[in-house]
N, C-alpha and C positions, 0 to 999 in steps of 0.2 A: 579692375573695371576698365572697359574700353571707353575712351573719351570720344564724344561726338565732335565732329569738326566744328569749330567756331563759326564757320561760314553758314552752317545749317542752323545752329542755335541763335544766330543773329536774325533769322527769319521768323517773324511772328507766326506766319502761316505754317511753318514747319512745327513750331512748338504747339500750336493749336491742334494740328493733326496728330502729333504724338500723344498729347494729353487726352484728346478725344478718343483715340484708338484704345488707349489703356482703360479709360473710363468705360467705354462701350464693352470691352472684353470682360471687365469686372462685373458689369451689369448682366451681360449675357451668361456668365458663369452662375450668378445667383439665380437668374430666371430658369436656367437649365436644371438646376437642382429641384425646381418645382415643376419640371416637365414642360416649361413654356419658353417662348422666344419673345424678343422685343416686338415683333409684329403682332403677337397675341396681345401684349400690353397696349400697343398703339390702337388696336381694334377696339378693345374694351374702353380705353380712354375716349376714343371718338364717340362711342355710343353713350357714355356717361356725359360727356361735355356737350354733344350736339343732338342727343336723342336718337330715336329709332331712325334707321336708314333703309332705303332700298339697297339690296346687295350690290348692285352695280354702282350706285352713288357712293357707297362706302369704299369700294375699290378705287374710284376716282379720287375721293377725298384723301385717301392714304397713298395714292400713286402706286397701287398694287395691281398687277395684271388680274383680270377677272377670274381666270382659272386658279391662280394662286390664292385669291380671296376666298374662292369656294373651298379650297383645301383648309385654309385657316379657320373658316367658319365651321367646317366639318369637325375639326379638332376641338374648337371651343364648344360647339354644341354637344360633342361627345362627353365633355366634362361638365355639362350643364351650365355653362357660363353665358350662352346666348340661346335665343329661341328664334327660329325662322318659320315664317308662315306666308302664304300667298296674301298679297295686298288685296283687300276686298274691293278697292276702287279700280284696280287693274290686275287681273288674275295672272298676267304675264310677269309681274314683278314679285320678287321675294323680299319681304320686309324682315329686317333683323332688329331684335331688341335684346337688351342685356337683362339677365335674370338677377335675382338677389344673390345667387352664388357667384355670378360674374362680378357684381359690385364688390362683394367680399374679397374675391380674388384680386381685383384691381387695387383695393386698399392694401392688401398684403404685398403686391408687386410694387406699389408706390413706396411702401416702407423699405423694401429692398433697394429701390432706386435712390431713396433719400440716404440710406446708409452708405451706398457707393459714393454719392455726391459729397457727403460729409467726410469720407476718407480721402477722396481726391482733393477736396478743398481745405483739408485740415491745416495746411500751412498759412492760410489766409484768415484775417480777422473777419468779423461779421460785416463791418463796413466795406472791406475789400471784396468780399463775396458779392455784396449788393452792387458795387461798382462794376465788377466783372460781369455779373448777370445783365446789368443794364446795357453795357457796351456790346455784349454778345447778342442781346435781343435786338439792339439797333442794327447790327450787321446782318442779322437774320432777316429782319423786316425790310431793310433797304436792299438787300441782295435778292429779295423775292423768294427766299428759301421757305417762307411760311405759306407760300401759295403753291397750289398743285397745278 
């Protein structure tokens, strides 16, 4: 096994990036087996957590280019996970809602994400996982990463 330079492993940011990259790759692999990507999961999660959205507002919320959002929604609609219709209040807007199939898909994707999380965090106790989550959430919130 090739040893990583101690100068790098002394950097918390390096360790965060390596663990994060590995976790993301594991999750991406599990989602790909279901024919989906992390952006699909994020879109379904936003619709469950925040309710129906105008297509453009959903793109802003998730920081996705509007043309990419249209493609994501085409893929999700093709699977029956979302429905799109003209907003009766403003016919120029497309309103996106999650379907029961989309909710079921998100539940399955969440189980995959939880399995990856459990595997990545297996060396930690339940208390250590809570502390790690709380610290990362604080960094996420203070760093403005939770804002679009």
